[in-house]
C-alpha positions as YAML, in Angstrom:
chain: A
units: angstrom
residues:
- id: 1
  name: MET
  ca: [-0.12, -0.18, -0.06]
- id: 2
  name: THR
  ca: [3.06, 2.41, 0.84]
- id: 3
  name: ASP
  ca: [4.22, 2.11, -2.91]
- id: 4
  name: ASP
  ca: [0.65, 3.09, -4.35]
- id: 5
  name: PHE
  ca: [0.49, 5.94, -1.82]
- id: 6
  name: GLU
  ca: [3.93, 7.16, -3.09]
- id: 7
  name: THR
  ca: [2.70, 7.02, -6.64]
- id: 8
  name: TYR
  ca: [0.46, 8.98, -6.18]
- id: 9
  name: ARG
  ca: [1.48, 11.62, -3.85]
- id: 10
  name: PRO
  ca: [2.47, 14.13, -6.22]
- id: 11
  name: LEU
  ca: [-0.85, 14.32, -7.42]
- id: 12
  name: MET
  ca: [-2.06, 14.70, -4.29]
- id: 13
  name: PHE
  ca: [-0.16, 17.71, -3.00]
- id: 14
  name: SER
  ca: [-0.67, 19.26, -6.76]
- id: 15
  name: ILE
  ca: [-4.72, 18.85, -5.85]
- id: 16
  name: ALA
  ca: [-4.32, 20.25, -2.40]
- id: 17
  name: TYR
  ca: [-1.91, 22.71, -2.82]
- id: 18
  name: ARG
  ca: [-3.94, 24.29, -5.88]
- id: 19
  name: MET
  ca: [-7.06, 24.11, -3.40]
- id: 20
  name: LEU
  ca: [-5.53, 25.62, -0.52]
- id: 21
  name: GLY
  ca: [-2.96, 27.87, -1.83]
- id: 22
  name: SER
  ca: [-0.61, 26.91, 0.89]
- id: 23
  name: ALA
  ca: [2.59, 24.22, 0.55]
- id: 24
  name: MET
  ca: [2.17, 23.84, 4.54]
- id: 25
  name: GLU
  ca: [-0.85, 22.95, 4.29]
- id: 26
  name: ALA
  ca: [-0.90, 20.53, 1.18]
- id: 27
  name: GLU
  ca: [1.83, 18.39, 3.11]
- id: 28
  name: ASP
  ca: [-0.45, 18.25, 6.16]
- id: 29
  name: ILE
  ca: [-3.61, 17.18, 4.11]
- id: 30
  name: VAL
  ca: [-1.26, 14.54, 2.19]
- id: 31
  name: GLN
  ca: [-0.08, 13.47, 5.38]
- id: 32
  name: GLU
  ca: [-3.51, 12.87, 7.20]
- id: 33
  name: ALA
  ca: [-4.57, 11.09, 3.72]
- id: 34
  name: TYR
  ca: [-1.55, 8.56, 4.19]
- id: 35
  name: LEU
  ca: [-2.83, 8.05, 8.10]
- id: 36
  name: ARG
  ca: [-6.15, 7.44, 6.71]
- id: 37
  name: TYR
  ca: [-5.26, 5.22, 3.80]
- id: 38
  name: GLN
  ca: [-3.38, 3.09, 6.26]
- id: 39
  name: ARG
  ca: [-6.54, 2.38, 8.15]
- id: 40
  name: VAL
  ca: [-8.33, 0.81, 5.13]
- id: 41
  name: SER
  ca: [-8.07, -2.72, 3.82]
- id: 42
  name: PRO
  ca: [-6.65, -3.19, 0.45]
- id: 43
  name: GLN
  ca: [-9.71, -5.21, -0.07]
- id: 44
  name: ASP
  ca: [-11.91, -2.21, 0.23]
- id: 45
  name: ILE
  ca: [-10.06, 0.19, -2.06]
- id: 46
  name: ASP
  ca: [-11.05, -0.63, -6.16]
- id: 47
  name: SER
  ca: [-8.45, 2.42, -7.11]
- id: 48
  name: PRO
  ca: [-5.85, 4.08, -4.87]
- id: 49
  name: LYS
  ca: [-6.27, 7.04, -7.40]
- id: 50
  name: ALA
  ca: [-9.57, 7.66, -6.58]
- id: 51
  name: PHE
  ca: [-9.63, 6.43, -3.03]
- id: 52
  name: LEU
  ca: [-6.72, 8.88, -2.28]
- id: 53
  name: SER
  ca: [-8.05, 11.82, -4.58]
- id: 54
  name: ALA
  ca: [-11.61, 11.79, -2.57]
- id: 55
  name: VAL
  ca: [-9.81, 11.83, 0.55]
- id: 56
  name: VAL
  ca: [-7.68, 14.71, -0.10]
- id: 57
  name: THR
  ca: [-10.51, 16.77, -1.99]
- id: 58
  name: ARG
  ca: [-12.60, 16.36, 0.85]
- id: 59
  name: LEU
  ca: [-10.11, 16.87, 3.38]
- id: 60
  name: CYS
  ca: [-9.49, 20.30, 1.32]
- id: 61
  name: LEU
  ca: [-12.97, 21.61, 1.34]
- id: 62
  name: ASN
  ca: [-12.70, 20.83, 5.37]
- id: 63
  name: GLN
  ca: [-10.13, 23.14, 5.32]
- id: 64
  name: LEU
  ca: [-11.06, 25.71, 3.31]
- id: 65
  name: GLN
  ca: [-14.02, 26.37, 5.76]
- id: 66
  name: SER
  ca: [-11.79, 27.12, 8.32]
- id: 67
  name: ALA
  ca: [-9.54, 29.11, 6.56]
- id: 68
  name: ARG
  ca: [-11.93, 31.38, 5.14]
- id: 69
  name: ALA
  ca: [-12.73, 32.18, 8.67]
- id: 70
  name: ARG
  ca: [-8.85, 32.61, 9.35]
- id: 71
  name: ARG
  ca: [-8.43, 35.09, 6.14]
- id: 72
  name: GLU
  ca: [-11.27, 37.35, 7.29]
- id: 73
  name: GLN
  ca: [-8.82, 37.91, 10.52]
- id: 74
  name: TYR
  ca: [-5.73, 38.40, 8.45]
- id: 75
  name: VAL
  ca: [-3.42, 41.36, 8.62]
- id: 76
  name: GLY
  ca: [-3.46, 43.08, 5.35]
- id: 77
  name: PRO
  ca: [-4.21, 41.01, 1.49]
- id: 78
  name: TRP
  ca: [-3.48, 37.77, 1.82]
- id: 79
  name: LEU
  ca: [-1.75, 35.81, -1.08]
- id: 80
  name: PRO
  ca: [-0.94, 31.97, -1.59]
- id: 81
  name: GLU
  ca: [2.20, 30.72, -0.10]
- id: 82
  name: PRO
  ca: [5.03, 30.45, -3.28]
- id: 83
  name: ILE
  ca: [6.84, 27.11, -4.05]
- id: 84
  name: LEU
  ca: [9.97, 26.89, -6.29]
- id: 85
  name: THR
  ca: [8.81, 24.81, -8.94]
- id: 86
  name: ALA
  ca: [11.77, 23.08, -10.31]
- id: 87
  name: PRO
  ca: [12.48, 20.92, -8.30]
- id: 88
  name: SER
  ca: [9.37, 20.51, -6.13]
- id: 89
  name: PRO
  ca: [6.70, 18.46, -5.23]
- id: 90
  name: ALA
  ca: [4.79, 20.24, -7.90]
- id: 91
  name: ALA
  ca: [6.97, 19.55, -10.40]
- id: 92
  name: LYS
  ca: [5.60, 17.12, -12.46]
- id: 93
  name: LEU
  ca: [2.05, 18.58, -12.87]
- id: 94
  name: SER
  ca: [3.39, 22.23, -13.22]
- id: 95
  name: ALA
  ca: [3.64, 22.48, -16.94]
- id: 96
  name: ASP
  ca: [0.09, 24.84, -17.01]
- id: 97
  name: GLU
  ca: [-0.99, 27.89, -15.83]
- id: 98
  name: SER
  ca: [-2.93, 26.52, -12.93]
- id: 99
  name: ILE
  ca: [0.07, 26.50, -10.74]
- id: 100
  name: SER
  ca: [0.64, 30.32, -11.30]
- id: 101
  name: MET
  ca: [0.14, 32.78, -8.49]
- id: 102
  name: ALA
  ca: [-2.27, 34.92, -11.08]
- id: 103
  name: PHE
  ca: [-4.50, 31.65, -11.40]
- id: 104
  name: LEU
  ca: [-4.12, 30.92, -7.63]
- id: 105
  name: VAL
  ca: [-5.33, 34.19, -6.72]
- id: 106
  name: LEU
  ca: [-8.66, 33.95, -8.97]
- id: 107
  name: LEU
  ca: [-9.21, 30.53, -7.45]
- id: 108
  name: GLU
  ca: [-9.88, 32.40, -4.58]
- id: 109
  name: ASN
  ca: [-13.23, 33.89, -5.82]
- id: 110
  name: LEU
  ca: [-14.87, 30.69, -6.36]
- id: 111
  name: THR
  ca: [-16.66, 28.79, -3.75]
- id: 112
  name: PRO
  ca: [-14.79, 25.94, -2.57]
- id: 113
  name: PRO
  ca: [-17.06, 23.51, -4.47]
- id: 114
  name: GLN
  ca: [-16.45, 25.35, -7.74]
- id: 115
  name: ARG
  ca: [-12.80, 25.39, -6.69]
- id: 116
  name: ALA
  ca: [-12.75, 21.24, -6.77]
- id: 117
  name: VAL
  ca: [-14.64, 20.82, -9.66]
- id: 118
  name: PHE
  ca: [-13.06, 22.95, -11.65]
- id: 119
  name: LEU
  ca: [-9.66, 21.72, -10.90]
- id: 120
  name: LEU
  ca: [-10.50, 18.29, -10.75]
- id: 121
  name: ARG
  ca: [-12.00, 18.28, -14.48]
- id: 122
  name: GLU
  ca: [-9.68, 21.23, -16.36]
- id: 123
  name: VAL
  ca: [-6.87, 20.53, -14.63]
- id: 124
  name: PHE
  ca: [-6.59, 16.86, -13.63]
- id: 125
  name: ASP
  ca: [-8.74, 15.32, -16.23]
- id: 126
  name: TYR
  ca: [-11.17, 13.60, -14.01]
- id: 127
  name: ASP
  ca: [-14.51, 12.71, -15.85]
- id: 128
  name: TYR
  ca: [-17.93, 13.97, -14.13]
- id: 129
  name: ALA
  ca: [-18.89, 10.92, -13.04]
- id: 130
  name: GLU
  ca: [-15.19, 10.76, -11.03]
- id: 131
  name: ILE
  ca: [-15.91, 13.79, -9.67]
- id: 132
  name: ALA
  ca: [-19.70, 13.34, -8.41]
- id: 133
  name: ALA
  ca: [-18.47, 10.41, -6.55]
- id: 134
  name: ILE
  ca: [-15.47, 12.46, -4.92]
- id: 135
  name: LEU
  ca: [-17.86, 15.36, -4.01]
- id: 136
  name: GLY
  ca: [-20.89, 13.22, -3.10]
- id: 137
  name: LYS
  ca: [-23.04, 15.14, -5.76]
- id: 138
  name: ASP
  ca: [-24.69, 14.24, -9.16]
- id: 139
  name: GLU
  ca: [-23.00, 14.16, -12.05]
- id: 140
  name: ALA
  ca: [-25.43, 17.55, -13.06]
- id: 141
  name: ALA
  ca: [-24.72, 19.64, -10.33]
- id: 142
  name: CYS
  ca: [-21.33, 18.81, -11.04]
- id: 143
  name: ARG
  ca: [-21.48, 20.07, -14.46]
- id: 144
  name: GLN
  ca: [-23.43, 23.41, -13.50]
- id: 145
  name: LEU
  ca: [-20.45, 23.99, -10.54]
- id: 146
  name: PHE
  ca: [-17.78, 23.72, -13.46]
- id: 147
  name: SER
  ca: [-19.58, 25.88, -16.02]
- id: 148
  name: ARG
  ca: [-19.76, 28.71, -13.33]
- id: 149
  name: ALA
  ca: [-16.07, 28.39, -12.38]
- id: 150
  name: LYS
  ca: [-15.22, 28.11, -15.99]
- id: 151
  name: LYS
  ca: [-17.23, 31.74, -16.55]
- id: 152
  name: HIS
  ca: [-16.00, 33.28, -13.82]
- id: 153
  name: LEU
  ca: [-11.97, 32.48, -14.62]
- id: 154
  name: ALA
  ca: [-12.39, 33.20, -18.48]
- id: 155
  name: GLU
  ca: [-13.96, 36.76, -17.18]
- id: 156
  name: HIS
  ca: [-10.70, 37.45, -15.29]
- id: 157
  name: ARG
  ca: [-7.94, 35.71, -16.61]
- id: 158
  name: PRO
  ca: [-5.21, 38.65, -18.14]
- id: 159
  name: ARG
  ca: [-5.65, 38.64, -22.21]
- id: 160
  name: PHE
  ca: [-1.87, 38.47, -22.69]
- id: 161
  name: LYS
  ca: [0.72, 36.20, -21.15]
- id: 162
  name: PRO
  ca: [4.54, 37.21, -22.13]
- id: 163
  name: SER
  ca: [7.02, 34.64, -22.84]
- id: 164
  name: PRO
  ca: [9.60, 33.86, -20.29]
- id: 165
  name: GLU
  ca: [12.33, 35.34, -21.57]
- id: 166
  name: ALA
  ca: [10.28, 38.72, -21.91]
- id: 167
  name: HIS
  ca: [8.78, 38.17, -18.26]
- id: 168
  name: ARG
  ca: [12.34, 37.73, -16.78]
- id: 169
  name: GLN
  ca: [13.43, 40.49, -18.74]
- id: 170
  name: MET
  ca: [10.66, 42.79, -17.24]
- id: 171
  name: LEU
  ca: [11.83, 41.68, -13.94]
- id: 172
  name: GLU
  ca: [14.78, 41.98, -13.94]
- id: 173
  name: ARG
  ca: [14.71, 46.09, -15.43]
- id: 174
  name: PHE
  ca: [12.22, 46.33, -12.54]
- id: 175
  name: MET
  ca: [14.94, 45.34, -9.99]
- id: 176
  name: ASN
  ca: [17.73, 47.28, -11.58]
- id: 177
  name: ALA
  ca: [15.54, 50.35, -11.38]
- id: 178
  name: VAL
  ca: [14.38, 49.77, -7.60]
- id: 179
  name: GLY
  ca: [18.23, 48.99, -6.53]
- id: 180
  name: ALA
  ca: [19.38, 52.14, -8.13]
- id: 181
  name: GLY
  ca: [16.42, 54.34, -6.43]
- id: 182
  name: ASP
  ca: [15.50, 55.10, -10.59]
- id: 183
  name: MET
  ca: [11.66, 56.87, -10.00]
- id: 184
  name: ASP
  ca: [11.81, 57.57, -13.21]
- id: 185
  name: GLY
  ca: [12.95, 54.44, -14.70]
- id: 186
  name: LEU
  ca: [10.71, 52.68, -12.44]
- id: 187
  name: THR
  ca: [7.46, 54.60, -13.50]
- id: 188
  name: ARG
  ca: [7.92, 53.98, -17.19]
- id: 189
  name: LEU
  ca: [7.81, 50.29, -16.48]
- id: 190
  name: LEU
  ca: [4.33, 50.59, -14.57]
- id: 191
  name: ALA
  ca: [0.73, 50.74, -16.25]
- id: 192
  name: ASP
  ca: [-1.45, 53.78, -15.29]
- id: 193
  name: ASN
  ca: [-3.68, 51.16, -13.42]
- id: 194
  name: VAL
  ca: [-1.20, 49.10, -11.53]
- id: 195
  name: THR
  ca: [-2.09, 47.64, -8.71]
- id: 196
  name: MET
  ca: [0.31, 46.02, -5.85]
- id: 197
  name: TRP
  ca: [-0.45, 43.45, -2.95]
- id: 198
  name: ALA
  ca: [1.89, 43.19, -0.15]
- id: 199
  name: ASP
  ca: [1.23, 39.90, 2.01]
- id: 200
  name: GLY
  ca: [3.21, 40.85, 5.58]
- id: 201
  name: GLY
  ca: [0.66, 38.88, 7.36]
- id: 202
  name: GLY
  ca: [1.30, 41.34, 9.96]
- id: 203
  name: LYS
  ca: [4.75, 40.37, 10.43]
- id: 204
  name: ALA
  ca: [7.20, 41.71, 7.88]
- id: 205
  name: ARG
  ca: [8.00, 45.24, 8.91]
- id: 206
  name: GLY
  ca: [6.88, 48.01, 6.04]
- id: 207
  name: ALA
  ca: [4.40, 45.92, 4.66]
- id: 208
  name: ALA
  ca: [1.25, 47.66, 2.92]
- id: 209
  name: THR
  ca: [-1.62, 46.57, 4.43]
- id: 210
  name: ARG
  ca: [-3.79, 47.20, 1.33]
- id: 211
  name: PRO
  ca: [-3.63, 47.40, -2.21]
- id: 212
  name: LEU
  ca: [-2.31, 50.15, -3.72]
- id: 213
  name: VAL
  ca: [-3.03, 51.14, -7.11]
- id: 214
  name: GLY
  ca: [-1.58, 53.58, -9.69]
- id: 215
  name: VAL
  ca: [2.21, 54.67, -10.37]
- id: 216
  name: GLU
  ca: [2.84, 57.24, -8.32]
- id: 217
  name: ALA
  ca: [1.71, 55.32, -4.93]
- id: 218
  name: VAL
  ca: [3.25, 51.92, -6.03]
- id: 219
  name: ALA
  ca: [6.38, 53.14, -7.47]
- id: 220
  name: GLN
  ca: [6.49, 55.61, -3.93]
- id: 221
  name: PHE
  ca: [6.54, 52.62, -1.97]
- id: 222
  name: VAL
  ca: [8.58, 50.20, -3.70]
- id: 223
  name: ILE
  ca: [11.38, 53.14, -3.69]
- id: 224
  name: ALA
  ca: [10.74, 53.63, 0.01]
- id: 225
  name: SER
  ca: [10.78, 50.23, 1.19]
- id: 226
  name: THR
  ca: [14.40, 49.95, -0.16]
- id: 227
  name: ARG
  ca: [15.66, 52.51, 2.13]
- id: 228
  name: LEU
  ca: [14.37, 50.92, 5.16]
- id: 229
  name: PRO
  ca: [16.66, 49.98, 8.13]
- id: 230
  name: GLN
  ca: [17.49, 46.40, 7.35]
- id: 231
  name: VAL
  ca: [19.89, 43.50, 7.20]
- id: 232
  name: SER
  ca: [21.67, 43.32, 3.55]
- id: 233
  name: LEU
  ca: [19.91, 41.61, 1.31]
- id: 234
  name: THR
  ca: [20.78, 39.76, -2.18]
- id: 235
  name: ALA
  ca: [18.18, 39.34, -4.91]
- id: 236
  name: GLN
  ca: [18.31, 36.39, -7.27]
- id: 237
  name: ILE
  ca: [15.74, 35.45, -10.30]
- id: 238
  name: SER
  ca: [14.01, 32.06, -9.86]
- id: 239
  name: GLU
  ca: [11.11, 30.23, -11.09]
- id: 240
  name: VAL
  ca: [8.51, 30.31, -8.73]
- id: 241
  name: ASN
  ca: [5.14, 28.82, -9.08]
- id: 242
  name: GLY
  ca: [6.11, 28.46, -12.97]
- id: 243
  name: GLU
  ca: [7.23, 32.13, -13.72]
- id: 244
  name: PRO
  ca: [10.17, 34.09, -12.88]
- id: 245
  name: ALA
  ca: [10.12, 35.94, -9.59]
- id: 246
  name: ALA
  ca: [12.81, 37.96, -7.31]
- id: 247
  name: ILE
  ca: [13.83, 36.53, -4.05]
- id: 248
  name: LEU
  ca: [15.34, 38.51, -1.47]
- id: 249
  name: ARG
  ca: [17.52, 36.65, 0.39]
- id: 250
  name: ALA
  ca: [19.33, 37.63, 3.51]
- id: 251
  name: GLY
  ca: [22.11, 34.92, 3.54]
- id: 252
  name: ASP
  ca: [20.14, 31.77, 2.77]
- id: 253
  name: GLN
  ca: [16.80, 32.80, 4.30]
- id: 254
  name: ALA
  ca: [14.30, 33.79, 2.01]
- id: 255
  name: MET
  ca: [12.54, 37.30, 2.78]
- id: 256
  name: VAL
  ca: [10.61, 38.61, 0.12]
- id: 257
  name: VAL
  ca: [9.42, 37.00, -2.95]
- id: 258
  name: LEU
  ca: [8.14, 39.50, -5.52]
- id: 259
  name: MET
  ca: [6.33, 38.47, -8.53]
- id: 260
  name: ILE
  ca: [5.01, 40.63, -11.36]
- id: 261
  name: ALA
  ca: [2.09, 40.50, -14.34]
- id: 262
  name: ILE
  ca: [2.64, 42.19, -17.29]
- id: 263
  name: GLN
  ca: [0.29, 43.44, -19.89]
- id: 264
  name: ASP
  ca: [0.88, 45.61, -23.06]
- id: 265
  name: ASP
  ca: [4.42, 45.48, -22.45]
- id: 266
  name: ARG
  ca: [3.82, 47.46, -18.67]
- id: 267
  name: ILE
  ca: [3.66, 46.04, -15.45]
- id: 268
  name: HIS
  ca: [0.46, 46.20, -14.46]
- id: 269
  name: GLU
  ca: [0.18, 43.68, -10.95]
- id: 270
  name: LEU
  ca: [2.84, 43.55, -8.30]
- id: 271
  name: ARG
  ca: [2.52, 40.68, -5.94]
- id: 272
  name: ILE
  ca: [4.85, 41.03, -2.77]
- id: 273
  name: ILE
  ca: [5.02, 38.08, 0.04]
- id: 274
  name: GLY
  ca: [6.65, 39.17, 3.17]
- id: 275
  name: ASN
  ca: [5.08, 36.65, 5.47]
- id: 276
  name: PRO
  ca: [7.99, 34.55, 6.94]
- id: 277
  name: ASP
  ca: [5.59, 31.54, 7.56]
- id: 278
  name: LYS
  ca: [4.82, 31.40, 3.58]
- id: 279
  name: LEU
  ca: [8.87, 31.55, 2.96]
- id: 280
  name: ARG
  ca: [10.08, 28.36, 4.76]
- id: 281
  name: GLY
  ca: [10.19, 26.36, 1.71]
- id: 282
  name: LEU
  ca: [12.44, 28.65, 0.07]
...
């Protein structure tokens, strides 16, 4: 049974991470799934994949009920926990956009059942009969949940996705401008309606506790943040959630992760994660 479980561990982690937006919680879910798997006789399991997928999905749905209450009390904007995607437990199943930070943020706007149905169908290619069995719903209800989720995501997905090379070049230009304190150069990179979210969780110094909108507000905040008294940081560009991201480190410890989204050759979204609880895996 252990061999079967390890075979599907990457799948279980990938489902749980996308459902919860937290690698730490996803690992806990996988561990709980293992304990439940061990308590069931092999003769009672027709398909280890179906059984484990159902256990993980249901555990995640339960977890999301308490997570919503916790996020209402969260200090400042909440962003998913970033993960390195090469190598990582998600690497085998991260070839599509569903691992990206922007996509995970969009999933937060779906109800937990919508999120589960959409991910199982669109990302992991389960058929509706399998999804209905996992969620304890009929197929018609699952189809309706999927339709609503897909419509919402289609309306809010970015219209344009740059190549990895263009994405990395824009991020490097941004980091160079910030590092040089070049306000003019920085503002030229930002879209007029640029929005910045900074997730410090009430634990990171200088983190904005509300989203900032507009070139002036975002540029002034970013430049000012480099002047805060702090230990010396080094920046490196790494693949995080399938896209180039800047990781600022103090020695080996990740202090900040910065990710950008590009539209019409300008940065129109900035997501900055400084909550130390979300950076332990980096």
